[in-house]
Structures are given as structure tokens and as C-alpha cells.
C-alpha atoms as a printed R data frame, in Angstrom:
    type eleno elety resid chain resno       x        y       z
1   ATOM     1    CA   MET     A     1 -50.916  -75.309 160.135
2   ATOM     2    CA   ARG     A     2 -52.971  -77.486 157.808
3   ATOM     3    CA   SER     A     3 -51.802  -75.358 154.947
4   ATOM     4    CA   THR     A     4 -48.442  -75.814 155.961
5   ATOM     5    CA   MET     A     5 -48.485  -79.809 156.105
6   ATOM     6    CA   ASN     A     6 -49.988  -79.765 152.330
7   ATOM     7    CA   TRP     A     7 -47.298  -77.659 150.875
8   ATOM     8    CA   CYS     A     8 -45.066  -80.020 152.755
9   ATOM     9    CA   ALA     A     9 -46.734  -83.001 151.303
10  ATOM    10    CA   VAL     A    10 -46.435  -81.073 147.859
11  ATOM    11    CA   PHE     A    11 -42.857  -80.597 147.975
12  ATOM    12    CA   VAL     A    12 -41.954  -84.490 148.979
13  ATOM    13    CA   PHE     A    13 -44.388  -85.476 146.491
14  ATOM    14    CA   CYS     A    14 -42.457  -83.228 143.561
15  ATOM    15    CA   CYS     A    15 -39.347  -84.257 144.424
16  ATOM    16    CA   PHE     A    16 -39.984  -87.784 144.436
17  ATOM    17    CA   TRP     A    17 -41.264  -87.034 140.889
18  ATOM    18    CA   VAL     A    18 -38.355  -85.205 140.039
19  ATOM    19    CA   LEU     A    19 -35.823  -88.190 141.188
20  ATOM    20    CA   ALA     A    20 -38.393  -90.876 139.306
21  ATOM    21    CA   GLU     A    21 -37.610  -88.475 136.057
22  ATOM    22    CA   VAL     A    22 -34.651  -88.021 135.994
23  ATOM    23    CA   ASP     A    23 -33.027  -91.682 135.956
24  ATOM    24    CA   GLY     A    24 -35.995  -94.234 134.610
25  ATOM    25    CA   SER     A    25 -33.850  -97.092 135.956
26  ATOM    26    CA   SER     A    26 -33.664  -95.404 139.718
27  ATOM    27    CA   ARG     A    27 -33.447  -99.336 140.751
28  ATOM    28    CA   HIS     A    28 -30.156  -98.714 139.984
29  ATOM    29    CA   ARG     A    29 -29.366  -95.883 142.264
30  ATOM    30    CA   LEU     A    30 -27.376  -96.926 145.147
31  ATOM    31    CA   ARG     A    31 -29.425  -97.026 148.290
32  ATOM    32    CA   HIS     A    32 -26.627  -99.247 150.784
33  ATOM    33    CA   ASP     A    33 -23.607  -99.528 151.423
34  ATOM    34    CA   PRO     A    34 -21.632 -100.337 148.232
35  ATOM    35    CA   CYS     A    35 -19.085 -101.913 150.178
36  ATOM    36    CA   ASP     A    36 -21.466 -103.900 152.026
37  ATOM    37    CA   PRO     A    37 -20.311 -107.471 151.701
38  ATOM    38    CA   SER     A    38 -23.796 -109.163 152.078
39  ATOM    39    CA   VAL     A    39 -25.377 -107.371 149.119
40  ATOM    40    CA   GLN     A    40 -22.894 -108.112 146.849
41  ATOM    41    CA   ARG     A    41 -23.229 -111.267 144.264
42  ATOM    42    CA   ARG     A    42 -21.301 -114.255 144.773
43  ATOM    43    CA   PRO     A    43 -18.841 -114.724 141.091
44  ATOM    44    CA   GLU     A    44 -20.609 -118.289 140.317
45  ATOM    45    CA   SER     A    45 -24.137 -116.342 140.372
46  ATOM    46    CA   LEU     A    46 -22.940 -114.149 137.570
47  ATOM    47    CA   ARG     A    47 -23.391 -114.863 133.955
48  ATOM    48    CA   PRO     A    48 -19.966 -115.635 132.047
49  ATOM    49    CA   ASP     A    49 -21.596 -115.147 128.796
50  ATOM    50    CA   GLN     A    50 -22.002 -111.374 128.566
51  ATOM    51    CA   MET     A    51 -20.640 -108.334 129.903
52  ATOM    52    CA   THR     A    52 -22.019 -104.675 131.381
53  ATOM    53    CA   VAL     A    53 -20.647 -101.929 129.671
54  ATOM    54    CA   LEU     A    54 -20.070  -98.742 132.094
55  ATOM    55    CA   ILE     A    55 -19.721  -95.425 130.136
56  ATOM    56    CA   ASN     A    56 -18.681  -92.385 131.739
57  ATOM    57    CA   GLY     A    57 -20.759  -89.243 130.882
58  ATOM    58    CA   TYR     A    58 -19.982  -85.672 131.722
59  ATOM    59    CA   SER     A    59 -19.974  -83.557 129.350
60  ATOM    60    CA   GLU     A    60 -23.164  -82.366 128.003
61  ATOM    61    CA   HIS     A    61 -21.814  -81.187 124.503
62  ATOM    62    CA   ARG     A    62 -21.366  -84.600 124.230
63  ATOM    63    CA   ILE     A    63 -24.399  -86.223 124.810
64  ATOM    64    CA   PRO     A    64 -25.347  -86.843 120.932
65  ATOM    65    CA   LEU     A    65 -21.785  -88.798 120.683
66  ATOM    66    CA   LEU     A    66 -22.591  -90.517 123.840
67  ATOM    67    CA   LEU     A    67 -26.259  -91.297 122.538
68  ATOM    68    CA   SER     A    68 -24.322  -92.976 119.224
69  ATOM    69    CA   VAL     A    69 -21.554  -94.884 121.472
70  ATOM    70    CA   ALA     A    70 -23.913  -96.469 123.613
71  ATOM    71    CA   ALA     A    71 -26.222  -97.172 121.113
72  ATOM    72    CA   ALA     A    72 -23.463  -99.243 119.336
73  ATOM    73    CA   TYR     A    73 -22.361 -101.277 122.252
74  ATOM    74    CA   SER     A    74 -25.947 -101.892 123.081
75  ATOM    75    CA   ALA     A    75 -26.281 -103.914 119.772
76  ATOM    76    CA   SER     A    76 -23.618 -106.489 120.504
77  ATOM    77    CA   PRO     A    77 -24.407 -110.008 121.303
78  ATOM    78    CA   VAL     A    78 -21.881 -110.065 124.002
79  ATOM    79    CA   VAL     A    79 -23.256 -107.259 126.097
80  ATOM    80    CA   ALA     A    80 -26.246 -107.750 128.693
81  ATOM    81    CA   ALA     A    81 -26.868 -104.138 129.767
82  ATOM    82    CA   VAL     A    82 -25.020 -100.502 129.315
83  ATOM    83    CA   LEU     A    83 -25.274  -97.928 132.031
84  ATOM    84    CA   VAL     A    84 -24.245  -94.402 131.342
85  ATOM    85    CA   LEU     A    85 -22.646  -93.298 134.440
86  ATOM    86    CA   TRP     A    86 -23.213  -89.194 134.426
87  ATOM    87    CA   GLY     A    87 -20.961  -87.401 136.555
88  ATOM    88    CA   ASN     A    88 -21.856  -83.832 136.014
89  ATOM    89    CA   LEU     A    89 -24.106  -83.139 139.097
90  ATOM    90    CA   GLY     A    90 -24.392  -79.380 137.540
91  ATOM    91    CA   THR     A    91 -26.554  -80.946 134.705
92  ATOM    92    CA   PRO     A    92 -30.419  -79.847 135.015
93  ATOM    93    CA   PRO     A    93 -33.041  -82.461 136.018
94  ATOM    94    CA   ARG     A    94 -34.695  -82.148 132.535
95  ATOM    95    CA   LEU     A    95 -32.162  -82.319 130.656
96  ATOM    96    CA   LEU     A    96 -31.114  -85.682 132.384
97  ATOM    97    CA   SER     A    97 -34.816  -86.727 132.445
98  ATOM    98    CA   GLU     A    98 -34.662  -86.440 128.482
99  ATOM    99    CA   LEU     A    99 -30.947  -88.188 128.360
100 ATOM   100    CA   SER     A   100 -32.971  -90.947 130.448
101 ATOM   101    CA   ARG     A   101 -35.841  -91.291 127.723
102 ATOM   102    CA   ASN     A   102 -33.320  -91.018 124.611
103 ATOM   103    CA   LEU     A   103 -30.704  -93.435 125.920
104 ATOM   104    CA   SER     A   104 -33.596  -95.892 126.670
105 ATOM   105    CA   ALA     A   105 -34.961  -95.641 123.176
106 ATOM   106    CA   ALA     A   106 -31.398  -95.328 121.510
107 ATOM   107    CA   SER     A   107 -30.693  -99.110 122.356
108 ATOM   108    CA   LEU     A   108 -30.276 -101.220 118.987
109 ATOM   109    CA   GLY     A   109 -30.328 -104.904 120.386
110 ATOM   110    CA   ALA     A   110 -31.769 -106.925 123.584
111 ATOM   111    CA   ALA     A   111 -29.045 -104.706 126.138
112 ATOM   112    CA   ARG     A   112 -31.289 -102.165 127.764
113 ATOM   113    CA   ILE     A   113 -29.008  -98.691 128.702
114 ATOM   114    CA   SER     A   114 -30.076  -97.114 131.649
115 ATOM   115    CA   LEU     A   115 -28.846  -93.508 133.058
116 ATOM   116    CA   VAL     A   116 -27.186  -93.478 136.187
117 ATOM   117    CA   PRO     A   117 -26.288  -90.302 137.992
118 ATOM   118    CA   GLN     A   118 -23.454  -90.254 140.463
119 ATOM   119    CA   SER     A   119 -24.078  -88.850 143.726
120 ATOM   120    CA   SER     A   120 -20.149  -87.745 143.531
121 ATOM   121    CA   GLY     A   121 -18.312  -86.025 140.751
122 ATOM   122    CA   SER     A   122 -15.186  -88.337 141.918
123 ATOM   123    CA   LEU     A   123 -13.580  -90.458 139.267
124 ATOM   124    CA   ASN     A   124 -13.572  -92.807 141.879
125 ATOM   125    CA   ALA     A   125 -17.257  -93.444 141.583
126 ATOM   126    CA   ARG     A   126 -16.994  -95.087 138.137
127 ATOM   127    CA   PHE     A   127 -15.784  -98.161 139.559
128 ATOM   128    CA   LEU     A   128 -18.478  -98.610 142.678
129 ATOM   129    CA   PRO     A   129 -19.640 -102.174 142.780
130 ATOM   130    CA   ARG     A   130 -23.138 -101.953 141.984
131 ATOM   131    CA   PRO     A   131 -24.445 -105.744 142.592
132 ATOM   132    CA   LEU     A   132 -28.125 -104.433 141.583
133 ATOM   133    CA   ALA     A   133 -27.337 -103.340 138.107
134 ATOM   134    CA   ILE     A   134 -24.457 -105.609 137.276
135 ATOM   135    CA   GLU     A   135 -25.222 -109.438 136.626
136 ATOM   136    CA   THR     A   136 -22.518 -110.186 134.364
137 ATOM   137    CA   ARG     A   137 -18.762 -111.259 135.827
138 ATOM   138    CA   ALA     A   138 -17.088 -108.911 133.258
139 ATOM   139    CA   VAL     A   139 -17.911 -105.135 132.810
140 ATOM   140    CA   LEU     A   140 -16.025 -103.056 130.497
141 ATOM   141    CA   VAL     A   141 -15.514  -99.574 131.559
142 ATOM   142    CA   CYS     A   142 -15.184  -97.105 128.642
143 ATOM   143    CA   ASP     A   143 -15.072  -93.397 127.849
144 ATOM   144    CA   ASP     A   144 -17.860  -91.843 126.057
145 ATOM   145    CA   ASP     A   145 -15.982  -90.570 122.911
146 ATOM   146    CA   VAL     A   146 -14.554  -93.575 122.087
147 ATOM   147    CA   GLU     A   147 -15.993  -95.977 119.240
148 ATOM   148    CA   VAL     A   148 -14.540  -99.340 118.908
149 ATOM   149    CA   ASP     A   149 -16.032 -101.676 115.895
150 ATOM   150    CA   ALA     A   150 -18.530 -104.392 117.211
151 ATOM   151    CA   LYS     A   151 -16.482 -107.399 116.039
152 ATOM   152    CA   SER     A   152 -13.467 -106.153 117.863
153 ATOM   153    CA   VAL     A   153 -16.088 -105.091 121.013
154 ATOM   154    CA   GLU     A   154 -16.647 -109.320 120.666
155 ATOM   155    CA   PHE     A   155 -12.985 -110.200 119.874
156 ATOM   156    CA   ALA     A   156 -11.811 -108.495 123.184
157 ATOM   157    CA   PHE     A   157 -14.439 -110.151 125.091
158 ATOM   158    CA   ARG     A   158 -13.317 -113.754 123.985
159 ATOM   159    CA   VAL     A   159  -9.766 -112.643 124.762
160 ATOM   160    CA   TRP     A   160 -10.849 -111.929 128.553
161 ATOM   161    CA   GLY     A   161 -12.650 -114.938 128.514
162 ATOM   162    CA   SER     A   162  -9.437 -116.551 128.136
163 ATOM   163    CA   ASN     A   163  -7.564 -114.659 130.657
164 ATOM   164    CA   PRO     A   164 -10.557 -113.434 133.197
165 ATOM   165    CA   ASP     A   165  -8.056 -112.155 136.113
166 ATOM   166    CA   ARG     A   166  -6.449 -110.557 133.667
167 ATOM   167    CA   MET     A   167  -7.299 -106.841 132.567
168 ATOM   168    CA   VAL     A   168  -7.905 -106.407 128.825
169 ATOM   169    CA   GLY     A   169  -7.550 -103.027 126.847
170 ATOM   170    CA   MET     A   170  -7.019 -101.464 123.842
171 ATOM   171    CA   PHE     A   171  -4.658  -98.281 124.885
172 ATOM   172    CA   GLY     A   172  -1.519  -99.343 126.765
173 ATOM   173    CA   ARG     A   173   0.912  -97.250 128.406
174 ATOM   174    CA   SER     A   174   3.784  -97.673 131.028
175 ATOM   175    CA   HIS     A   175   5.453  -96.858 134.228
176 ATOM   176    CA   ASP     A   176   9.177  -96.543 134.356
177 ATOM   177    CA   MET     A   177  12.202  -95.462 136.697
178 ATOM   178    CA   ASP     A   178  13.701  -92.101 135.486
179 ATOM   179    CA   LEU     A   179  17.011  -93.192 136.689
180 ATOM   180    CA   ALA     A   180  19.024  -89.609 136.869
181 ATOM   181    CA   ARG     A   181  15.807  -88.356 139.122
182 ATOM   182    CA   LYS     A   182  15.631  -92.260 141.013
183 ATOM   183    CA   GLU     A   183  11.705  -91.762 140.762
184 ATOM   184    CA   TRP     A   184   8.812  -93.359 138.987
185 ATOM   185    CA   ILE     A   185   7.236  -91.935 135.760
186 ATOM   186    CA   TYR     A   186   4.576  -92.408 133.285
187 ATOM   187    CA   THR     A   187   5.127  -92.872 129.750
188 ATOM   188    CA   VAL     A   188   4.598  -95.013 126.442
189 ATOM   189    CA   HIS     A   189   6.852  -98.085 125.732
190 ATOM   190    CA   PRO     A   190   7.142  -99.245 121.921
191 ATOM   191    CA   ASP     A   191   7.657 -102.915 123.242
192 ATOM   192    CA   ARG     A   192   6.086 -103.255 126.806
193 ATOM   193    CA   TYR     A   193   3.163 -102.067 128.469
194 ATOM   194    CA   SER     A   194   1.944 -102.330 132.280
195 ATOM   195    CA   ILE     A   195  -1.036 -100.178 132.135
196 ATOM   196    CA   VAL     A   196  -4.380 -100.091 130.152
197 ATOM   197    CA   LEU     A   197  -6.784  -96.841 129.901
198 ATOM   198    CA   THR     A   198 -10.165  -96.482 130.777
199 ATOM   199    CA   LYS     A   199 -11.154  -95.473 126.939
200 ATOM   200    CA   PHE     A   200 -11.259  -99.185 126.877
201 ATOM   201    CA   MET     A   201 -10.809 -101.182 130.096
202 ATOM   202    CA   LEU     A   202 -12.578 -104.667 130.260
203 ATOM   203    CA   LEU     A   203 -12.156 -106.855 133.781
204 ATOM   204    CA   LYS     A   204 -13.474 -109.026 136.053
205 ATOM   205    CA   THR     A   205 -16.566 -107.466 138.056
206 ATOM   206    CA   GLN     A   206 -15.208 -108.375 141.619
207 ATOM   207    CA   TYR     A   207 -12.609 -105.763 140.801
208 ATOM   208    CA   LEU     A   208 -14.826 -102.820 141.373
209 ATOM   209    CA   PHE     A   209 -14.979 -104.049 144.949
210 ATOM   210    CA   SER     A   210 -11.375 -104.458 145.650
211 ATOM   211    CA   TYR     A   211 -11.016 -100.924 144.204
212 ATOM   212    CA   SER     A   212 -13.611  -99.312 146.196
213 ATOM   213    CA   CYS     A   213 -13.503 -100.970 149.494
214 ATOM   214    CA   GLY     A   214 -10.397 -102.927 149.533
215 ATOM   215    CA   GLY     A   215  -6.957 -102.065 150.259
216 ATOM   216    CA   GLY     A   216  -7.312 -100.773 154.180
217 ATOM   217    CA   VAL     A   217  -5.606  -97.149 155.127
218 ATOM   218    CA   ALA     A   218  -3.431  -97.608 151.705
219 ATOM   219    CA   GLY     A   219  -6.491  -98.049 149.553
220 ATOM   220    CA   ALA     A   220  -8.470  -95.061 151.059
221 ATOM   221    CA   ARG     A   221  -5.007  -92.903 150.685
222 ATOM   222    CA   MET     A   222  -4.865  -93.868 147.073
223 ATOM   223    CA   ARG     A   223  -8.180  -93.184 146.412
224 ATOM   224    CA   ARG     A   224  -7.741  -89.898 147.858
225 ATOM   225    CA   VAL     A   225  -4.954  -89.139 145.527
226 ATOM   226    CA   VAL     A   226  -7.756  -89.809 142.896
227 ATOM   227    CA   ASP     A   227  -9.738  -87.319 144.148
228 ATOM   228    CA   GLU     A   228  -7.117  -84.991 144.561
229 ATOM   229    CA   MET     A   229  -5.652  -84.782 141.031
230 ATOM   230    CA   SER     A   230  -9.008  -85.692 139.670
231 ATOM   231    CA   ASN     A   231  -6.511  -88.042 137.227
232 ATOM   232    CA   CYS     A   232  -5.242  -91.477 137.832
233 ATOM   233    CA   GLU     A   233  -8.282  -93.565 138.634
234 ATOM   234    CA   ASP     A   234  -7.331  -96.002 135.416
235 ATOM   235    CA   ILE     A   235  -3.567  -96.249 136.953
236 ATOM   236    CA   LEU     A   236  -5.070  -97.400 140.448
237 ATOM   237    CA   MET     A   237  -7.297  -99.835 139.087
238 ATOM   238    CA   ASN     A   238  -3.904 -101.311 137.301
239 ATOM   239    CA   PHE     A   239  -2.795 -101.018 140.790
240 ATOM   240    CA   VAL     A   240  -5.158 -102.862 142.430
241 ATOM   241    CA   VAL     A   241  -5.376 -106.047 139.909
242 ATOM   242    CA   ALA     A   242  -1.684 -106.305 139.382
243 ATOM   243    CA   ASP     A   243  -1.002 -106.315 143.131
244 ATOM   244    CA   GLU     A   244  -3.906 -108.652 143.469
245 ATOM   245    CA   ILE     A   245  -2.829 -111.307 140.399
246 ATOM   246    CA   ASN     A   246   0.818 -110.660 139.923
247 ATOM   247    CA   ALA     A   247   0.835 -110.281 136.265
248 ATOM   248    CA   GLY     A   248   0.088 -107.191 133.656
249 ATOM   249    CA   PRO     A   249  -2.380 -106.423 131.547
250 ATOM   250    CA   VAL     A   250  -3.664 -108.169 128.041
251 ATOM   251    CA   LEU     A   251  -3.424 -105.680 125.031
252 ATOM   252    CA   VAL     A   252  -5.727 -106.460 122.121
253 ATOM   253    CA   GLY     A   253  -5.895 -104.736 118.738
254 ATOM   254    CA   ALA     A   254  -9.227 -103.391 116.913
255 ATOM   255    CA   LYS     A   255 -10.238 -103.216 113.118
256 ATOM   256    CA   ARG     A   256 -11.074  -99.717 113.901
257 ATOM   257    CA   VAL     A   257 -11.021  -97.655 116.804
258 ATOM   258    CA   ARG     A   258 -11.949  -93.794 116.854
259 ATOM   259    CA   ASP     A   259 -10.797  -91.359 119.638
260 ATOM   260    CA   TYR     A   260 -13.244  -88.179 119.139
261 ATOM   261    CA   GLY     A   261 -11.470  -87.004 122.318
262 ATOM   262    CA   ASP     A   262  -8.201  -86.738 120.822
263 ATOM   263    CA   PRO     A   263  -7.601  -83.143 119.828
264 ATOM   264    CA   ARG     A   264  -5.635  -83.865 117.136
265 ATOM   265    CA   ASN     A   265  -9.022  -84.898 115.228
266 ATOM   266    CA   ASP     A   266 -10.074  -82.774 112.248
267 ATOM   267    CA   GLY     A   267 -13.640  -81.575 113.652
268 ATOM   268    CA   GLY     A   268 -11.568  -80.090 116.585
269 ATOM   269    CA   SER     A   269 -12.236  -76.302 117.338
270 ATOM   270    CA   SER     A   270  -9.642  -73.814 115.568
271 ATOM   271    CA   GLU     A   271  -8.294  -73.480 118.995
272 ATOM   272    CA   ASP     A   272  -7.441  -76.822 119.285
273 ATOM   273    CA   ARG     A   273  -6.479  -76.912 115.750
274 ATOM   274    CA   ASP     A   274  -3.903  -73.987 116.509
275 ATOM   275    CA   GLU     A   275  -2.732  -75.413 119.454
276 ATOM   276    CA   VAL     A   276  -1.443  -78.679 117.719
277 ATOM   277    CA   ARG     A   277   0.208  -76.855 115.148
278 ATOM   278    CA   ASP     A   278   2.073  -74.656 117.547
279 ATOM   279    CA   ALA     A   279   3.295  -78.116 119.584
280 ATOM   280    CA   GLY     A   280   0.680  -77.061 122.299
281 ATOM   281    CA   LEU     A   281  -0.480  -80.710 122.340
282 ATOM   282    CA   SER     A   282   3.258  -81.761 123.431
283 ATOM   283    CA   ARG     A   283   3.090  -78.929 126.194
284 ATOM   284    CA   ARG     A   284   0.047  -80.478 127.521
285 ATOM   285    CA   ARG     A   285   1.182  -84.096 127.254
286 ATOM   286    CA   GLY     A   286   4.355  -83.296 129.318
287 ATOM   287    CA   GLU     A   287   1.843  -81.577 132.109
288 ATOM   288    CA   HIS     A   288  -0.232  -84.902 132.039
289 ATOM   289    CA   ARG     A   289   2.816  -86.940 131.797
290 ATOM   290    CA   LYS     A   290   4.083  -85.271 135.250
291 ATOM   291    CA   ARG     A   291   0.692  -85.397 136.993
292 ATOM   292    CA   ARG     A   292   0.487  -89.316 136.240
293 ATOM   293    CA   GLY     A   293   3.898  -89.635 137.308
294 ATOM   294    CA   HIS     A   294   2.958  -88.072 140.477
295 ATOM   295    CA   CYS     A   295   0.212  -90.513 141.116
296 ATOM   296    CA   ILE     A   296   2.442  -93.459 140.709
297 ATOM   297    CA   ARG     A   297   5.075  -92.512 143.047
298 ATOM   298    CA   GLU     A   298   2.223  -91.693 145.433
299 ATOM   299    CA   PHE     A   299   0.194  -95.222 144.893
300 ATOM   300    CA   HIS     A   300   3.854  -96.847 145.239
301 ATOM   301    CA   LYS     A   301   4.527  -94.758 148.797
302 ATOM   302    CA   ALA     A   302   1.119  -95.719 150.101
303 ATOM   303    CA   MET     A   303   0.929  -99.291 148.818
304 ATOM   304    CA   GLY     A   304   4.621  -99.887 149.840
305 ATOM   305    CA   ARG     A   305   5.497 -101.717 146.625
306 ATOM   306    CA   MET     A   306   5.758 -101.375 142.810
307 ATOM   307    CA   PRO     A   307   2.975 -103.920 142.008
308 ATOM   308    CA   LEU     A   308   2.427 -103.216 138.195
309 ATOM   309    CA   ARG     A   309   4.232 -105.555 135.749
310 ATOM   310    CA   TYR     A   310   5.062 -105.654 132.330
311 ATOM   311    CA   SER     A   311   3.346 -107.332 129.333
312 ATOM   312    CA   TYR     A   312   4.418 -107.476 125.863
313 ATOM   313    CA   GLY     A   313   2.959 -108.112 122.166
314 ATOM   314    CA   LYS     A   314  -0.494 -107.544 121.310
315 ATOM   315    CA   MET     A   315  -3.626 -110.030 120.714
316 ATOM   316    CA   VAL     A   316  -4.989 -109.340 117.183
317 ATOM   317    CA   ASN     A   317  -7.891 -111.152 115.292
318 ATOM   318    CA   SER     A   318  -6.029 -111.397 112.110
319 ATOM   319    CA   VAL     A   319  -2.988 -110.613 110.703
320 ATOM   320    CA   GLY     A   320  -3.754 -111.040 106.900
321 ATOM   321    CA   GLU     A   321  -1.041 -110.367 104.666
322 ATOM   322    CA   GLN     A   322   1.614 -107.929 105.792
323 ATOM   323    CA   GLY     A   323   3.742 -107.691 102.646
324 ATOM   324    CA   LEU     A   324   3.748 -104.579 100.743
325 ATOM   325    CA   CYS     A   325   2.664 -104.304  97.116
326 ATOM   326    CA   ASN     A   326   2.481 -101.214  94.812
327 ATOM   327    CA   LYS     A   327  -0.880  -99.621  93.929
328 ATOM   328    CA   GLY     A   328  -1.241  -96.637  92.203
329 ATOM   329    CA   GLY     A   329   2.187  -95.469  92.850
330 ATOM   330    CA   GLN     A   330   2.181  -96.267  96.583
331 ATOM   331    CA   LEU     A   331   3.493  -98.919  98.657
332 ATOM   332    CA   VAL     A   332   0.294 -100.652 100.546
333 ATOM   333    CA   LEU     A   333  -0.642 -103.668 102.784
334 ATOM   334    CA   CYS     A   334  -0.678 -106.583 100.219
335 ATOM   335    CA   ASP     A   335  -4.177 -107.493 101.997
336 ATOM   336    CA   GLN     A   336  -5.882 -104.624 100.688
337 ATOM   337    CA   PHE     A   337  -6.285 -105.777  97.277
338 ATOM   338    CA   LEU     A   338  -8.181 -108.635  98.697
339 ATOM   339    CA   ASP     A   339 -12.320 -108.038  98.268
């Protein structure tokens, strides 16, 4: 009997040690109901001068890129903290432990980088309220394979500060009505947009609670659609915010954005390059748009209305000299001559 008790004690100790090793910032784990209003921070208690970055991570192969992206955000003076939300439930504990240590050591500024293993693989989890970890009025939700230059990150945060109820993003998409089929579709318009993607999505912290805990029966139904499709969490957040403020998002320009997830990158696999050359990308895009169009229709049905609103134009930090000049036999923007 005593031997059995000793082994149980050892087992409990080992489990505790593994949890502590997996996440050096285990205080960020959700030990409470994330939708409990009593644990939410008051908006006025959150700091307005910085934001918290929430990076969605899943692929073990992209860990080196994840470290680079997280480190770059940590160096920004407008970033208070970087939380890496790890959604791959199959990652071995030892690899998570190593990742946690490497992320902590990768910080290039005052902002701490913390690993937060998700308890669910649901895409909805990236929008869970995290009152114990988030101390800022704004959160930047982004992917682990998109790099944005530091000045553009700061510019986007300043734009959000002037429009704190709006969502601010760098990748715009749109909803539209297919008149022939009489149904909502997902598309891209050259002159307007109503959706910003989670590649770079800056928004008010309270919207995490609205997304995860609000909407009643309709909200729960829409979150189930996200789980069923394993897609469209970004579209749903646009629905939630637009319905709350009756306004569209704000698109900002960047000096440099590198999207490593785009299969058209030269560094992709030979299969990716062949697929692009053979127009496979167009086929995949067509299927991708169909799936996201389905999400828009399902969200519309559940909500009973279409809250998405169009926005126009893009906020830019500087327009430069946009005239064309002859340089080396080619026409280029004249401001390229400037030192």
C-alpha cells in the first residue's frame, strides 16, 4: 500500500514538473472561466501607450521563423508583451520546454516573450480573453510567418490610437453579393474592403471577450462554424466588431511586409513552385474563397443580418514623390533617387 502511495506521489510530482517546464510563464494558463465577468480587467485599468502581441503558432518546422518574428515584435517600444499561443496539441513536452526557453531568451527589448500552450486546437482559442496576461487596451493578433518592419508596426499602433473602436489591419478582403446566385461571397475588391486578416489585426482588448463570450445562441453557433470549417475566425471577428460599432476596419500601409506563408515565395518547395506554375494556386484560391464564402453565409444566417461595412482608402505614413523618372533605362518612382 505504501509503495503504491509513493508511486502516486512521484507521478503527481512529475506531472507538475512537466507543466512547469513546458511553460515558464505558466501563470498565463487559463485557470479560470475566460468568460467570467468578475475576472475581466476594467478598460480604464489597461495601459493605452502599448499593445500586447498575440502570435498564433502551430508548425514545429516554422519555429526558427517564429523566434525571429517574436523577437522583432519584442524590440518595439509600443509592445508591452508578446504571447505565443501554441495550438499544436501533439508537440512533445520537451520541445515545448525548449521553445519556451528560446522564446524568453530571444527578446530584444523590454517586452517579455512567453509561450502559452493552448488547451484546444480550435482557432477560436486565439481570441480567448486573457485578463491575467493582457495589461494593454490594444492587442495585435498576427501569424507566425508574417514579418512587418518596426516603423510600420508603430505607425499602425498610432492609427489605432486615433481610432480605438475600429480594427486596424494590413491585409484587406471583402464580402460581396453574387447577384446571379443571390448569395454572399468572399472576394477582393481593388477599391474597398470590409475584412482585415489575422496576418496583422490590431484591435481593442475588449473585443476578445465579445468574440468568445458574447452573442448568445447565435455567437455560439458561429463559433461552431469556425470549428467545423477550421477556418474563418478572422471573418467572425470582423462580424463581431462591425456589429458592435457599425463601421468597417481601417487599412494601413507598410514600408515592408514579408509573408513567408505565401507559396509563391522562391524559397518554397519544388512542389509549391510547380503548383503555382501549373495554376494550382488559382485552384486552391478558388476553393479557399468558396469555403470562406460559406462562412460568411453561415454567419449571416446565425446573426440574422449583415453587419460588415465597407471602408475605402488606406492610411500611409508617407506618400513620397510618386512621379516616374528614368533610371538605368527603366521608369521607377522618382523618390528612389533620394538619399
